[in-house]
C-alpha positions in Angstrom: 98.7 125.1 198.5 102.7 124.9 197.8 102.5 128.7 197.2 101.2 129.4 200.9 103.4 130.5 203.2 103.4 128.7 206.1 103.0 130.7 209.5 105.5 129.2 212.6 103.8 129.1 216.4 107.6 128.7 217.8 107.4 132.2 219.5 103.8 132.9 219.7 101.0 131.4 221.6 97.8 133.0 219.8 97.0 134.2 216.3 94.5 136.8 215.0 93.1 135.8 211.7 91.8 139.0 209.5 90.4 137.8 206.0 88.8 140.5 203.8 87.6 140.4 200.0 85.3 142.1 197.9 82.5 140.8 196.2 80.7 141.3 192.8 77.4 142.6 192.2 76.1 138.7 191.5 77.5 137.2 194.2 75.5 134.3 195.7 78.0 132.9 198.1 81.1 134.1 200.4 84.3 132.7 201.3 85.4 129.5 203.5 88.5 129.7 205.3 90.7 126.6 205.9 93.3 126.6 208.5 95.4 123.6 207.9 98.3 122.6 210.7 101.7 120.3 210.2 104.1 119.7 212.9 107.1 120.1 210.4 106.3 123.0 207.9 106.3 120.5 204.7 103.6 117.7 205.8 100.2 119.2 206.3 97.1 117.5 207.4 94.1 117.3 205.1 91.7 117.7 207.7 91.1 121.4 208.8 92.6 122.5 212.3 89.9 125.5 212.2 87.5 126.4 209.3 85.3 129.5 209.3 82.8 131.3 206.7 83.1 134.5 205.8 79.3 135.7 204.7 78.9 138.1 201.8 77.2 141.3 200.8 76.9 141.8 196.8 79.0 144.8 195.8 80.8 145.2 199.3 83.9 144.6 200.9 83.8 141.8 204.2 85.9 141.1 206.6 86.1 138.8 209.7 88.6 138.6 212.2 89.2 135.2 214.4 91.5 134.4 217.2 93.2 131.1 217.2 95.3 129.5 220.1 96.4 126.3 217.8 98.6 123.6 219.5 100.3 122.9 216.0 103.5 124.2 215.1 103.1 125.5 211.6 99.6 126.4 210.0 99.0 127.5 206.6 95.4 129.2 205.2 93.3 128.2 202.2 90.8 130.5 201.1 87.7 128.4 199.2 85.5 130.7 197.2 81.8 129.0 197.6 80.4 130.8 194.6 80.8 128.8 191.7 79.6 131.4 188.9 81.7 134.6 190.7 85.0 135.4 191.4 85.9 136.9 195.1 87.9 140.0 194.5 91.2 141.8 196.4 91.5 138.7 199.1 93.4 139.6 201.6 94.9 137.2 204.7 96.4 139.6 207.7 97.7 137.8 210.6 99.0 138.8 213.9 101.1 136.6 215.8 100.6 137.1 220.2 102.6 135.7 223.1 
């Protein structure tokens, strides 16, 4: 998690978050996206502010966009692969901040 860049909400009131990945032909499960928050950008809560699943289709690239209006000053995104037997490939997280 230390390698994740924090997102600051000091000048934004909303966030569109898109997560995309490609699944292997033998995939059996998708991804879970965890959004955690911090008041200072250093110490993060260990309980999700938000979480959502990205469903899967073997051999396909899937994406999902959600809109968030967090009250926290900073957030980080953690992507969890729910498939213990196959990797998720080409994972991208794209954020758009808004006012």
